[in-house]
C-alpha positions, 0 to 999 in steps of 0.5 A: 588385651582380649577377654579369651582364655588365657594359659597359666604362665609358667608352664610345668616342665617334664623334667628339670632339663626339659622344656615345657611341652606346651611350646612345641603346641603353641609354636603350631597352634598359637605361636602368639598366646595369651598367658596369665602370670603370678598375681593375675597379670596377663602378657603375650607369649611369643614361642616362634624363633622368628617371631622373638627375634622380631620383638627383640629387634623391633624398636616397637618394643622396649623394656618400659612401658610407653611413655614412662621415660628413662628419668633417673635411670643409669642402667642399661635397662631403658630404651631410646637415646639414653641407653643408646648412649650408655651402650656405645660407652660401656660397649667400648670396654667389652670389644672382642680385643679386650675380651681375648686379653683375659683368656689366659687368667681367666683359663688359670682361674679354671684350671686352678679350681678344677685342680683344687676340687681334684686334689681334694677328691670325690664326691664335690659339689661343683657349684661351690668348688668351680661354677660360683667361684669362677665367675665371681672372681673374674668380675671382681677382678675386673672391677679391681674389688679387693680379694678380701672383700669379694664374699661381702659383695657377692653375698649383697648382690645375691640378695639384691638379685633375689629381691628385685624381681617382678611383683615383689612384696613392699617388704621385700622392695624395702629390704632390696633398697637397703641392700642396694643402698650398701652395695652401691655405697661400696662401689661408689667408694671404688669409683673414687679410689680408681678415679684417683689411682686407676689400674688395669681393671674393667672399672678403670677402663670404663672411668677412662671411656670418653666420646665426643657426642656422648661425653663420659659416664657419670659417677651414678652410671658407673656405680649401677654398671658396676653393680649390674655386672656383679649381680649379673656377671657371676650367677648366670655364668655359674648356672650355665656352668652348673646346667652345662655339666649336668647335659656333658655328664658321662661325656666330658671326655668328648667335650674337649673337642671341638669345644666352641660348638659344645658351648654354644649348644650348652648355651642353646639349651640354657635359656629358660631356668637360667636366663630369659629375655626381659619382658617387653612392652608394646609401644604401638599397635601391631597384629602379628598372627592375626592377634591385635596386640595394644600399645602398653600390653606386655609381651614375653619373647621366650627365648627357651621356645624360640632355641627349640624351634623345629623350623630353626634347629633340627631335632631342637631337643636333642643335645648335640654339641656337634650341631652346626649353624647354631645361631641361637638367641641365649643372649638376646638379639638387637639393641639389648643383646647381652654386652657380657656375651663374649666374657660369658662364653670365655668363662664357660669355655674355660670351666668345661675345658678344664674339667674335660682335661682334668676329670674326663670321667666326671659325672653326676653323683646321682639322678639329674631329677634329684638335684635341688634347684634354687627356685630363683624367679629370674636366674635359676641353677642347682643349689649344689651339684654333687659330683664324682669321678 
């Protein structure tokens, strides 16, 4: 990278729910800019919608540095033929038809949780009452985790997610490896049990997936995939539900119809604190906007900035549940587009729908700026969200 002045990143946020003001300026004046990350690492920040789309979809960018290979990687967080094979196999269990079958159960769970919160009376912590237990229950039921084991699995998953972050210290990495080992050990036992006695769950479906060209998922791949789903499958959606309610507070009564467009607008405004594309590495030299990105350079395609690009969205900073043609990038794009996008949409829709139906007057108990956030470096969200109705 060049020796020119870079911007310190991440940028400060005006309020909890507003994107950094620097994004708008950079999209106009410096759509590809150099930034310095905590710890002194440098990267290219990409802020325009079309440029983010290019980085996410072009094979010249990957999740791993060029030449690093994918040996020993049993997850979807890799590039090339190994990733393509694994994604083809796993995607069969996440088809729209399969996810649609889950709708009645997810809606039932959401209705029950909201009903329990309503019966207990206000005030309530929405995070503890609805946002966290809904996706956790869904993903554990999908994997066939017994009810008595779910909180233990969740606790291990949360610790692992907290520690597997860029630039973690040596002690953190050791603790993360220990927690990861305990979590994957439990899941390995679950895989063995499902192989012997399959059921109507996602893990059994993944075990049964087979393709003449791609073969089948190995035990290591099944364990890694299940652990990843458990870690990411509840945290991101829980945060989306919480932040969605923050944006809709005072307007839940009007959000039930059309609910699908409301969900898409929540998702468009969601990226930033609670979900961003993983960094990419350039695998070849490219020169967009007259800047030289060299092979090996770190690139940050910022979804939050892309989803607020005025060249793509009219009045992008306005939360508009009636927005049409909402082709946001909340779930990424290209070969690493989120496989769980349909399930996340279903859970978010079920939660917001149940809240709008049962508690249309639901609102925050205090100012949004008083909400305390976890500060999670990968997927931030409210620690608790006190609501009344």
